[in-house]
Rosetta silent file (secondary structure, phi, psi, omega in degrees, C-alpha in Angstrom):
SEQUENCE: MEGMEQWRNEAKQWLQQGIEYAHQIPPTQLYAAAAVLLLTTLFFLIIRLFKRTKSSTIVLTGLTGSGKTVLFYQLRDGSSHQGTVTSMEPNEGTFILHSESSKKGKIKPVHLVDVPGHSRLRPKLDEFLPQAAGIVFVVDALEFLPNLRGVSEYLYDILTKASVVKRKVPVLICCNKADKVTAHSKEFIRKQLEKEIDKLRVSRSGISEADVANEFTLGIPGEAFSFSHCSNKVTIAESSGLTGEISQVEQFIREHVRP
SCORE:     score description
SCORE:     0.000 S_00000001
   1 L     0.000  -45.233 -177.071  171.699  -35.597  -41.257 S_00000001
   2 H   -61.329  -38.615 -178.258  173.892  -38.705  -41.532 S_00000001
   3 H   -66.160  -39.166  179.352  174.822  -38.394  -37.834 S_00000001
   4 H   -64.737  -38.336 -176.927  171.094  -38.142  -36.837 S_00000001
   5 H   -69.349  -38.211  177.110  170.241  -41.194  -38.923 S_00000001
   6 H   -64.098  -40.357 -175.670  173.052  -43.151  -37.298 S_00000001
   7 H   -66.655  -36.715  179.177  171.833  -42.157  -33.868 S_00000001
   8 H   -66.671  -41.541  175.665  168.300  -43.338  -34.665 S_00000001
   9 H   -59.859  -40.162 -179.771  169.612  -46.666  -35.882 S_00000001
  10 H   -67.625  -39.456 -179.686  171.624  -47.158  -32.753 S_00000001
  11 H   -65.206  -42.353  176.948  168.559  -46.229  -30.580 S_00000001
  12 H   -65.137  -39.408  176.919  166.382  -48.776  -32.375 S_00000001
  13 H   -60.889  -45.413  179.071  169.105  -51.410  -31.875 S_00000001
  14 H   -62.233  -40.430  178.840  169.270  -50.699  -28.182 S_00000001
  15 H   -63.523  -42.788  178.552  165.535  -50.791  -27.852 S_00000001
  16 H   -62.543  -40.240  176.737  165.359  -54.114  -29.638 S_00000001
  17 H   -64.701  -37.549  177.789  168.046  -55.531  -27.409 S_00000001
  18 H   -64.390  -40.808 -178.482  166.136  -54.300  -24.331 S_00000001
  19 H   -66.645  -44.777 -178.283  162.873  -56.019  -25.461 S_00000001
  20 H   -61.057  -40.289  179.685  164.702  -59.245  -26.208 S_00000001
  21 H   -65.464  -38.736 -179.041  166.323  -59.168  -22.735 S_00000001
  22 H   -65.294  -36.250 -179.894  162.979  -58.456  -21.090 S_00000001
  23 H   -66.143  -26.893  179.275  161.446  -61.479  -22.827 S_00000001
  24 H   -74.413  -17.794 -175.879  164.170  -63.676  -21.275 S_00000001
  25 L   -84.326  134.838  178.307  163.177  -62.668  -17.765 S_00000001
  26 L   -63.025  141.954 -176.299  160.463  -64.819  -16.141 S_00000001
  27 H   -54.833  -35.402 -178.038  157.146  -62.953  -15.819 S_00000001
  28 H   -65.742  -34.166  177.162  157.048  -63.417  -12.042 S_00000001
  29 H   -66.239  -43.521  177.183  160.390  -61.530  -11.685 S_00000001
  30 H   -56.141  -49.645  179.325  159.105  -58.754  -13.895 S_00000001
  31 H   -64.488  -37.804  176.930  155.962  -58.361  -11.754 S_00000001
  32 H   -63.298  -44.036 -179.954  157.993  -58.406   -8.550 S_00000001
  33 H   -61.789  -43.411 -178.770  160.354  -55.724   -9.899 S_00000001
  34 H   -64.693  -39.836  178.614  157.448  -53.580  -11.046 S_00000001
  35 H   -62.973  -43.995  179.719  155.789  -53.988   -7.611 S_00000001
  36 H   -61.754  -43.897  179.187  158.944  -52.985   -5.783 S_00000001
  37 H   -63.468  -42.651 -179.348  159.342  -49.899   -7.994 S_00000001
  38 H   -63.667  -43.969 -177.043  155.713  -48.861   -7.526 S_00000001
  39 H   -69.741  -37.939  177.552  155.892  -49.254   -3.744 S_00000001
  40 H   -61.904  -44.260  178.786  159.211  -47.336   -3.556 S_00000001
  41 H   -60.745  -48.266  176.985  157.760  -44.512   -5.621 S_00000001
  42 H   -60.743  -38.549  179.347  154.691  -44.326   -3.382 S_00000001
  43 H   -59.937  -49.451 -178.262  156.798  -44.327   -0.274 S_00000001
  44 H   -66.300  -35.757  177.662  158.845  -41.333   -1.393 S_00000001
  45 H   -66.011  -40.049 -179.808  155.728  -39.507   -2.533 S_00000001
  46 H   -67.753  -41.267  177.469  154.108  -39.979    0.882 S_00000001
  47 H   -61.356  -44.996 -179.015  157.279  -38.762    2.648 S_00000001
  48 H   -67.892  -36.924  177.870  157.457  -35.597    0.463 S_00000001
  49 H   -65.695  -39.304  178.566  153.772  -34.921    1.016 S_00000001
  50 H   -61.192  -43.505 -178.741  154.169  -35.297    4.810 S_00000001
  51 H   -65.856  -37.162 -178.205  157.100  -32.822    4.798 S_00000001
  52 H   -68.046  -35.203 -174.252  155.148  -30.340    2.679 S_00000001
  53 H   -85.831   -8.095  179.604  152.087  -30.361    4.952 S_00000001
  54 L   -69.255  116.027 -170.505  154.087  -29.935    8.172 S_00000001
  55 L   -78.308  148.844  172.557  153.087  -26.386    9.189 S_00000001
  56 L  -117.620   16.502 -172.185  155.529  -23.707   10.190 S_00000001
  57 E   -94.514  125.729  175.863  152.863  -21.152   11.119 S_00000001
  58 E  -116.200  126.820 -177.800  152.693  -19.702   14.627 S_00000001
  59 E  -101.627  123.477  173.692  149.741  -17.448   15.463 S_00000001
  60 E   -96.311  124.669  176.846  150.135  -14.558   17.891 S_00000001
  61 E  -150.382  176.002 -173.958  146.852  -13.330   19.323 S_00000001
  62 E   146.177  178.303 -178.611  145.207  -11.755   22.413 S_00000001
  63 L   -69.159  159.845  174.841  143.386   -8.597   23.404 S_00000001
  64 L   -60.469  138.813  178.937  144.447   -5.228   22.028 S_00000001
  65 L    87.382    0.594 -176.776  147.233   -3.670   24.097 S_00000001
  66 L   -79.163  -17.337  176.387  148.588   -6.986   25.366 S_00000001
  67 L   103.758   28.419 -178.570  151.868   -6.504   23.446 S_00000001
  68 H   -65.549  -45.923 -172.891  151.522   -8.978   20.551 S_00000001
  69 H   -71.518  -32.014  172.196  153.022   -6.746   17.929 S_00000001
  70 H   -61.783  -42.259  176.102  156.013   -5.846   20.124 S_00000001
  71 H   -61.562  -42.590  177.454  156.572   -9.592   20.567 S_00000001
  72 H   -55.429  -48.560 -176.665  156.411  -10.012   16.776 S_00000001
  73 H   -69.890  -37.094  176.142  159.161   -7.385   16.221 S_00000001
  74 H   -60.832  -44.975 -178.008  161.302   -8.957   19.036 S_00000001
  75 H   -67.033  -35.619 -176.520  161.064  -12.358   17.479 S_00000001
  76 H   -86.776  -43.125 -170.371  161.810  -11.021   14.016 S_00000001
  77 H  -116.810  -14.003 -173.778  164.285   -8.124   14.598 S_00000001
  78 L    71.843   27.152  178.237  165.331   -8.340   18.263 S_00000001
  79 L  -136.507  147.394  176.477  163.866   -4.899   18.737 S_00000001
  80 L   -86.047   -5.655 -174.748  160.684   -3.622   20.399 S_00000001
  81 L    59.189   38.623  172.224  160.359   -0.792   17.862 S_00000001
  82 L    58.872   61.835  166.662  160.231    1.765   20.562 S_00000001
  83 L    94.428 -148.241 -170.556  157.284    0.975   22.772 S_00000001
  84 L   -70.612  134.095  176.566  153.604    0.491   22.181 S_00000001
  85 L  -133.620  126.905  179.506  152.433   -0.559   18.742 S_00000001
  86 L  -110.667  123.259 -177.028  148.794   -1.060   17.799 S_00000001
  87 L  -109.184  139.087  174.080  148.100   -3.076   14.636 S_00000001
  88 L  -108.619   -8.249  175.389  144.779   -3.067   12.778 S_00000001
  89 L  -127.211  148.638  178.133  145.901   -5.455   10.107 S_00000001
  90 L   -56.427  130.385  166.741  147.672   -8.811   10.610 S_00000001
  91 E   -88.977  133.633 -171.979  151.480   -8.583   10.647 S_00000001
  92 E  -143.364  135.186  179.456  152.753  -11.551    8.783 S_00000001
  93 E  -166.041  151.553  173.900  156.190  -12.771    7.839 S_00000001
  94 E  -115.724  121.839 -172.136  158.360  -15.819    7.322 S_00000001
  95 E  -160.083  165.503  172.258  161.819  -15.563    8.790 S_00000001
  96 L   -80.074  132.686  176.898  164.583  -17.095   10.943 S_00000001
  97 L   -51.333  138.178 -173.496  164.126  -16.089   14.554 S_00000001
  98 H   -59.795  -35.319 -177.724  166.440  -13.155   15.382 S_00000001
  99 H   -70.847  -11.935  176.693  168.027  -15.113   18.257 S_00000001
 100 H  -108.331    3.416 -176.804  169.029  -17.880   15.761 S_00000001
 101 L   -58.216  -26.393 -174.634  170.313  -15.560   12.996 S_00000001
 102 L  -101.351   -2.278 -177.842  173.889  -16.287   13.892 S_00000001
 103 L   -73.929  151.106  173.670  173.475  -20.056   14.375 S_00000001
 104 L  -102.506  161.307 -178.323  174.928  -22.558   11.954 S_00000001
 105 L    99.683 -176.237 -176.974  173.246  -25.591   10.539 S_00000001
 106 L   -79.757  116.427  178.753  169.808  -26.225    9.254 S_00000001
 107 L  -125.096  127.131 -176.262  167.255  -23.818   10.840 S_00000001
 108 L   -84.874  129.065  178.405  163.644  -23.775    9.671 S_00000001
 109 L   -66.517  152.698  179.202  162.094  -20.314    9.087 S_00000001
 110 E  -105.235  134.675  172.092  158.933  -19.552   11.055 S_00000001
 111 E   -95.182  104.519 -173.996  155.780  -18.122    9.482 S_00000001
 112 E  -107.062  131.390 -179.308  154.609  -15.819   12.223 S_00000001
 113 E  -125.542  122.597  176.379  151.217  -14.059   12.108 S_00000001
 114 E   -97.070  103.214 -174.680  150.224  -11.268   14.520 S_00000001
 115 L   -93.210  130.953  177.903  146.437  -11.204   14.475 S_00000001
 116 L   -53.864  139.564 -175.891  144.775   -7.954   15.709 S_00000001
 117 L   -86.530  -10.091 -177.497  143.039   -8.215   19.102 S_00000001
 118 L   -63.826  139.045 -171.603  140.212   -5.873   18.361 S_00000001
 119 H   -59.425  -34.915 -179.590  136.822   -7.671   18.609 S_00000001
 120 H   -68.799  -25.079 -175.071  135.728   -6.506   15.153 S_00000001
 121 H  -102.046   -0.833 -178.411  138.908   -7.973   13.587 S_00000001
 122 H   -65.472  -22.151  177.326  138.994  -11.305   15.330 S_00000001
 123 H   -62.392  -18.979  176.265  137.269  -13.194   12.492 S_00000001
 124 H   -62.259  -24.074  179.296  140.622  -12.809   10.704 S_00000001
 125 H   -56.619  -38.546 -175.849  141.917  -15.363   13.191 S_00000001
 126 H   -66.739  -17.584  178.702  139.881  -18.128   11.475 S_00000001
 127 H   -72.812  -25.857 -172.978  141.910  -17.581    8.247 S_00000001
 128 H  -107.232  -25.896 -178.100  145.139  -18.738    9.989 S_00000001
 129 H   -54.388  -41.625  178.256  144.074  -21.292   12.559 S_00000001
 130 H   -59.556  -20.029  178.891  143.672  -24.223   10.109 S_00000001
 131 H  -106.889    3.467 -174.643  147.411  -23.969    9.250 S_00000001
 132 E   -72.781  134.762  172.921  148.663  -23.173   12.752 S_00000001
 133 E   -88.905  -19.304  178.393  151.411  -25.357   14.291 S_00000001
 134 E  -171.489  159.239  179.837  150.884  -23.439   17.580 S_00000001
 135 E  -123.440  127.875  175.882  149.126  -20.458   19.165 S_00000001
 136 E  -106.773  109.332 -178.952  150.768  -17.878   21.401 S_00000001
 137 E   -94.242  108.901 -174.165  147.869  -16.232   23.398 S_00000001
 138 E   -90.389  128.604 -179.248  149.264  -12.979   24.766 S_00000001
 139 E  -119.331  134.400  172.206  147.964  -11.624   28.126 S_00000001
 140 E   -75.350  101.417 -176.750  148.805   -8.236   29.634 S_00000001
 141 L   -68.516  -18.168 -177.367  150.126   -9.340   33.063 S_00000001
 142 L   -82.255  -42.213  179.791  150.055   -5.728   34.238 S_00000001
 143 L  -111.972   40.136 -172.285  146.423   -4.898   33.482 S_00000001
 144 L   -70.436  -51.457 -173.416  145.197   -8.461   33.809 S_00000001
 145 H   -59.201  -48.345  178.741  142.341   -8.172   36.374 S_00000001
 146 H   -56.752  -28.870 -177.611  140.458   -5.336   34.636 S_00000001
 147 H  -105.678   15.686 -178.458  140.521   -7.377   31.425 S_00000001
 148 H   -53.698  -48.814 -178.270  139.928  -10.774   33.002 S_00000001
 149 H   -62.727  -47.110  179.447  136.469  -11.326   31.562 S_00000001
 150 H   -62.763  -42.332  179.941  137.513  -10.280   28.009 S_00000001
 151 H   -63.307  -45.383 -175.597  140.690  -12.353   28.061 S_00000001
 152 H   -64.516  -41.513 -179.655  138.777  -15.429   29.323 S_00000001
 153 H   -66.658  -38.436  179.058  136.016  -15.124   26.735 S_00000001
 154 H   -67.792  -44.006 -178.877  138.512  -14.782   23.861 S_00000001
 155 H   -65.465  -43.653  176.894  140.622  -17.696   25.136 S_00000001
 156 H   -56.019  -48.741 -178.145  137.427  -19.820   25.626 S_00000001
 157 H   -60.266  -42.108  179.387  136.390  -19.153   22.031 S_00000001
 158 H   -63.237  -46.393 -176.042  139.823  -20.260   20.751 S_00000001
 159 H   -68.195  -16.274  178.411  139.933  -23.410   22.835 S_00000001
 160 L  -106.452   11.159  177.244  136.526  -24.537   21.577 S_00000001
 161 L   -79.770  140.909 -178.404  137.152  -23.987   17.861 S_00000001
 162 H   -61.022  -37.827 -177.904  137.093  -27.120   15.706 S_00000001
 163 H   -69.174  -17.600  174.825  140.286  -26.129   13.916 S_00000001
 164 H   -93.386  -44.062 -174.145  142.075  -26.095   17.258 S_00000001
 165 H   -71.196  -45.801 -175.585  140.421  -29.039   19.019 S_00000001
 166 L   -67.825  -33.915 -178.900  140.469  -31.552   16.126 S_00000001
 167 L   -92.697   -3.166 -178.122  144.132  -30.828   15.234 S_00000001
 168 L    50.466   49.293 -179.276  145.126  -30.503   18.890 S_00000001
 169 L   -68.011  125.153  179.584  146.926  -27.260   18.287 S_00000001
 170 L   -69.859  147.017 -179.268  149.121  -26.414   21.221 S_00000001
 171 E  -126.185  135.292  172.817  148.546  -23.075   23.019 S_00000001
 172 E  -113.199  116.522  175.426  150.978  -21.059   24.962 S_00000001
 173 E   -83.926  111.037 -173.859  149.424  -18.493   27.344 S_00000001
 174 E  -102.326  111.240 -179.853  152.102  -15.795   27.317 S_00000001
 175 E   -85.464   95.445 -173.463  151.950  -13.447   30.346 S_00000001
 176 E   -82.389  161.738  177.421  153.559  -10.395   28.817 S_00000001
 177 L    68.344   29.342  179.955  155.062   -7.263   30.556 S_00000001
 178 L   -69.690   -5.811  177.987  156.286   -9.508   33.415 S_00000001
 179 L   -75.998  -17.826 -179.188  159.253   -7.122   33.901 S_00000001
 180 L   -76.270  142.997 -173.335  156.935   -4.658   35.627 S_00000001
 181 L   -61.125  -36.628 -174.593  156.951   -4.679   39.444 S_00000001
 182 L   -91.107    4.986 -179.024  153.117   -4.789   39.713 S_00000001
 183 L   -66.910  145.341  180.000  152.684   -7.484   37.059 S_00000001
 184 L   -79.233  151.802  179.173  150.772  -10.567   38.141 S_00000001
 185 L   -75.942  159.211 -178.519  152.560  -13.905   38.223 S_00000001
 186 H   -66.437  -30.177  176.125  151.793  -16.614   35.658 S_00000001
 187 H   -68.718  -42.032  176.923  150.433  -18.919   38.351 S_00000001
 188 H   -59.688  -44.094 -178.762  148.027  -16.266   39.585 S_00000001
 189 H   -65.477  -41.089  177.206  146.914  -15.652   35.954 S_00000001
 190 H   -56.410  -51.644 -177.731  146.517  -19.351   35.296 S_00000001
 191 H   -61.932  -44.402  177.467  144.261  -19.850   38.353 S_00000001
 192 H   -64.277  -37.239  177.958  142.112  -16.828   37.575 S_00000001
 193 H   -64.770  -43.520  178.235  141.673  -17.857   34.020 S_00000001
 194 H   -62.054  -39.641 -179.621  140.578  -21.366   34.991 S_00000001
 195 H   -65.968  -43.420 -177.796  138.021  -19.949   37.439 S_00000001
 196 H   -68.817  -40.123  176.961  136.631  -17.529   34.883 S_00000001
 197 H   -68.007  -32.627  176.963  136.485  -20.093   32.099 S_00000001
 198 H   -63.972  -38.643  176.872  134.720  -22.483   34.484 S_00000001
 199 H   -68.135  -38.702  178.161  132.004  -19.808   34.966 S_00000001
 200 H   -63.281  -40.835 -178.720  131.798  -19.278   31.250 S_00000001
 201 H   -62.934  -43.243  179.705  131.431  -22.996   30.677 S_00000001
 202 H   -65.671  -43.787 -176.078  128.514  -23.190   33.095 S_00000001
 203 H   -70.835  -38.551 -178.697  126.721  -20.117   31.775 S_00000001
 204 H   -74.814  -22.233  176.430  127.119  -21.144   28.163 S_00000001
 205 H   -72.437  -22.408  179.616  125.927  -24.654   28.737 S_00000001
 206 L   -84.418   -6.634 -178.707  122.596  -23.192   29.873 S_00000001
 207 L   -90.699  148.440 -177.109  122.064  -21.400   26.528 S_00000001
 208 L   -66.093  145.709 -176.615  120.217  -23.223   23.775 S_00000001
 209 H   -52.474  -31.237 -174.692  122.483  -24.852   21.152 S_00000001
 210 H   -70.253  -21.788 -176.788  121.118  -22.590   18.447 S_00000001
 211 H   -98.567   -3.700 -178.317  122.528  -19.492   20.235 S_00000001
 212 L   -96.105  127.976 -179.750  126.005  -20.964   20.961 S_00000001
 213 L   -90.544  -17.623 -176.321  128.724  -20.189   18.473 S_00000001
 214 L   -68.712  143.087 -173.229  131.360  -22.440   20.096 S_00000001
 215 L   -92.750  -23.011  177.466  131.949  -25.725   18.246 S_00000001
 216 L  -137.071  162.712  174.611  133.130  -27.795   21.221 S_00000001
 217 L  -100.320  164.993 -176.670  132.724  -27.791   24.927 S_00000001
 218 L  -113.197  152.256  169.616  135.532  -27.525   27.532 S_00000001
 219 L    78.434 -174.993 -178.678  136.364  -29.508   30.570 S_00000001
 220 L  -112.917  127.066 -179.080  134.989  -32.624   32.346 S_00000001
 221 L   -55.993  134.356  179.994  131.325  -32.506   33.503 S_00000001
 222 L    86.701   -4.181  179.060  131.038  -32.220   37.283 S_00000001
 223 L  -122.415  148.203  176.631  134.592  -31.025   37.788 S_00000001
 224 L   -63.031  143.259 -174.949  136.101  -27.504   38.073 S_00000001
 225 L   -67.480  140.660  173.499  137.809  -26.523   34.880 S_00000001
 226 L  -138.890  149.401  177.570  141.521  -26.970   34.508 S_00000001
 227 H   -64.222  -22.194  179.753  143.706  -26.407   31.331 S_00000001
 228 H   -68.904  -10.099 -179.882  144.861  -29.966   31.797 S_00000001
 229 H   -84.978  -18.243 -173.703  141.319  -31.052   30.701 S_00000001
 230 L   -68.649  148.554  179.466  141.800  -29.590   27.182 S_00000001
 231 L   -70.431  -28.523  179.221  142.385  -32.054   24.369 S_00000001
 232 L   -97.739  160.229  176.992  145.296  -29.939   23.113 S_00000001
 233 L   -76.793  124.342  176.762  148.311  -28.972   25.261 S_00000001
 234 E  -117.655  121.090  177.179  147.981  -25.581   27.110 S_00000001
 235 E  -121.124  167.305 -177.962  151.046  -24.208   28.799 S_00000001
 236 E  -132.744  142.740 -176.383  151.774  -20.868   30.449 S_00000001
 237 E  -149.500  171.991 -179.714  154.891  -18.675   30.375 S_00000001
 238 E  -118.797  148.872  178.253  156.181  -15.156   31.137 S_00000001
 239 L  -155.121  168.125  171.607  157.774  -12.682   28.797 S_00000001
 240 E  -141.984  105.609  177.380  158.698   -9.006   28.345 S_00000001
 241 L   -63.492  -36.574 -179.064  158.450   -7.672   24.891 S_00000001
 242 L   -71.293  -33.529  179.236  160.043   -4.372   25.760 S_00000001
 243 L   -90.386  -15.553 -178.750  163.097   -5.819   27.451 S_00000001
 244 L    85.474   15.796  179.268  163.468   -8.726   24.973 S_00000001
 245 E   -90.082   93.492 -172.834  163.040  -11.488   27.514 S_00000001
 246 L  -134.847   23.427 -174.263  161.113  -13.832   25.258 S_00000001
 247 H   -61.523  -31.213  179.570  163.101  -17.050   25.590 S_00000001
 248 H   -70.290  -33.666  177.397  160.055  -19.094   26.746 S_00000001
 249 H   -69.792  -43.432  179.497  158.157  -17.991   23.603 S_00000001
 250 H   -63.661  -37.575  177.752  161.050  -18.922   21.385 S_00000001
 251 H   -63.442  -46.488  179.828  161.305  -22.352   23.071 S_00000001
 252 H   -56.362  -47.615 -178.384  157.617  -22.920   22.428 S_00000001
 253 H   -58.769  -46.511 -174.532  158.027  -21.993   18.758 S_00000001
 254 H   -72.837  -23.266  176.190  160.957  -24.279   18.269 S_00000001
 255 H   -69.327  -28.766 -170.702  159.160  -27.189   19.940 S_00000001
 256 H  -113.609   -9.770  175.358  156.425  -27.006   17.315 S_00000001
 257 L  -127.193   92.436 -177.031  158.323  -25.716   14.237 S_00000001
 258 L  -106.630  156.526  178.428  161.294  -28.069   13.664 S_00000001
 259 L   -64.970    0.000    0.000  163.620  -28.426   10.701 S_00000001
């Protein structure tokens, strides 16, 4: 008890000395010091908030059968998990890319979401787009032409969503199964998609606004549609989920999810 009482007396003495010292400082210096402290605190709070809100989410999407889930496994495990995989629920995980697992230094984990491509399950996409740092839109380069209309409509819907346009979310059109001999090239796929989206743009512009679900329009009036007209960056690449040739996908992810 005596030790506690002594400590209290010393604390009171220190406090009194501090008050007396503060009274000796001119008010203008006190105000200046308080302002500097406040500004410094606000600066660090803003920096921390910015770092927290920087997204690490990459969304994989596309029609059913395009190879999204195989790509997910390749990115996570370095394995295709033995061929075709069809998912009816989103595959979701936060991990270091398999190709970077042996690297040293600071590597930021990626939050990867594989959204099912079935038309009935596509509304799930809206749950993840507001947090997306990038979108990988997977296209089956082998069976591209039979699915051209469906692929174009789905891609059109994504590119006209407010959550994509306003935040200028980058999109990678990933032409998967490029290892197959009869697979279409990425340039052919790009040109066909631009032509088909141009047709969709014209047909949908003729529908009354009440019947149109899209939040934004695409392209420049009077000009043929090109992906370069999009407010967000749209690029195209090739991959093979089965053989593990996914370097262009990994490069896209690392461009938009940085440490």
